[in-house]
N, C-alpha and C positions, 0 to 999 in steps of 0.2 A: 503493500500500500504506500509506503515512504517513497519509493520512486515516481510513483503516479503523482502524488501530492507534489513533489519537488518540480516536476515537469509542468504541472498545470500553474504552480507559482511562477515559473520561469517564463511561461507563455504569457502570463498575464503582466509580468515585470517588463518583458521586451515590447509588448503592444502599446504601452503608454509612453509618450514622449518624456525623457528625464533631462534634467539640467546636469545631472550628477555624472561623473566619469565612469562610474560603475555600469558595466553593460550586462553582468551576469551576477546573481544573487549567490549567496554561500549555499553549499548543500549541507545542511546541518544533520538533517535526518540520516542520509544515507553515507555522508562523508565521501562522495564519488570524486569531487575535485581534488581532495587530499590524497586519495589513491593514486588518481592519474599523475599529480605531481611527484608521487614517489615511485612511478613506473608501474604501477600495478592496473589491474582491470578498472573500467568505469563503474561496473555493476559490482555490488557485493556478491560474494559466493552465496549460492541457493542452498538453503537447507530444507529438507523435505519437511512439509508441514505435518504436525502429529495427526495420527490416525483419530477421525471423530469416533466418539463412543457408538457402538451399534446399540440402536433402540428400535422398538416396534414402531411401524410407519402410522399405526392408527392410536395406540394410547400412549406411546413414548417409554414403556417399562423397558429396562436393560435386556439384550439379548447376548447368547453366546453364538448363536448361528442363526441363519434365516432372515427373513424381514418381517415377520409378524410373530406376536408371543402366541401361546396356545389358544387362549381365549379368542383372540383377534384373527387367527389363521381360520377359524370356521367362518366367520363373518366375511372376511375377504375371499376365500376360495367360492363361497356360496354367490357372492356379487360377481365374481369372474365367471362362474358358471352361467349365470342369468344373462350377462353379457354376450357370452359366446352363444347361448342358445337363440338370443335374439338375431344376432348375425347369421346363424346358421339357418334359421327360419327364412330369412330375407333370402339367401343364397338358394335354398331348396325349391322357392317358388320362381325362380328366374327361368325363363324359356328353355334354357340349355339343359338344366336339371329335369324339367318336366318332359323334354323330349327324350331324354335317356331313360326316364322311368317307363315311358310310353313304349319305347323299343324293347325294353326288358320284357314288359308285360306281353307284348305281341310275340316275342321269341319263345317265352314259357308257354303261351296258350298254344302256339304251333307245334311245340314239342309234345304237349299233353294231348292234342288231336291226333298227331301222328303215332302216338304211343297206342299198343294193342294189349289188352290183358293176357292174350295167348303168348306175348314175348316173355312172360315170368315163367321160370319153372316151376313144376308142381310142388316142390317143397318150399317156395318162398311164398308164404302166406302172411296175413296179418299177424296171427298167433305166433308164427316163427319170428317175424320181425320184433314183435314186442318182447318175447322171451329170450331170443339168442343173440339179436343184433343190437337192439338199442341199449342194453346194459354194458356192452362192450365197447359203444361209441365214447364212453367217458375216458378210455385209455388212449384215444385219439387227440391230436391237436385241433383246433379250429381251422387252422390253415391247412391241413391236410383234408379235412371234409369239404372246406370252401373250394379248393381247387379240383377235387374229385368230382364234386357235384356241379361246379361252375355256378355257384351261388353267392350271395353277399355274405360278409362276416357275420352280421348280426344274425342271419338265417341260420348258418352254419352253428353258431353258439346255441340257437334255439333247438336244433335238431339234436346236436351233441348231448344237451341236457334232458332231452326227451319232452320238451314243452310244446313241440310240434312233431307230427309224424309226417314225412315228407311223402311226396308223390311216389307211387309205387314204381316208376320209372327208375328212380333212384336207388331202390332196395338192393338190387344186384351189386352196384358199385360199393355200397355201404357193407354188405355182407362181405365183399372180398377185402376191404379195408379192415374190417373187425375181425377177420379170420373165422367168420362163422358159416363157411361154405361147407356143407356136409360132404362126407367123403362118398364117390361114387360107389354104388352097390355092384359087387361082381356076381352076375348070374350066368 
């Protein structure tokens, strides 16, 4: 701050016409003229300012890590989630997002119309899915299910946890993933 104060004072000193012979004022705060006369640098050596204490951004209590205390972290994260949800709702209603959803719905409807129940093997029934495949899906990752079925991450989570039963066209892929394919009978 001292160099700035001296620079402002010097500018004000030189802007006004003076009868005095002195054209420069002394640098009492920084002693820069004295250092220059002694052959040193004009600016004093810079010392790193001390680190300010870490305090919570909302209530000001001292912290050891992070930006919010335990009480304020809940409030701050809730506010951040609400703000993100507002932005997400705006983005999800834009024409590009709506056309993407429409294309996905059309693609799934076409795949369901093309699927025939006769494509399923006789052993792959609702009962087999519920008892043999669904319990084993918890051992798989959401990413594996998502890529095998070409579905969204949210839908893959719902399938994995048994909250939704996928269309029967996906059962064979899930049976293979879960290792629930029965051994072929030798006759």
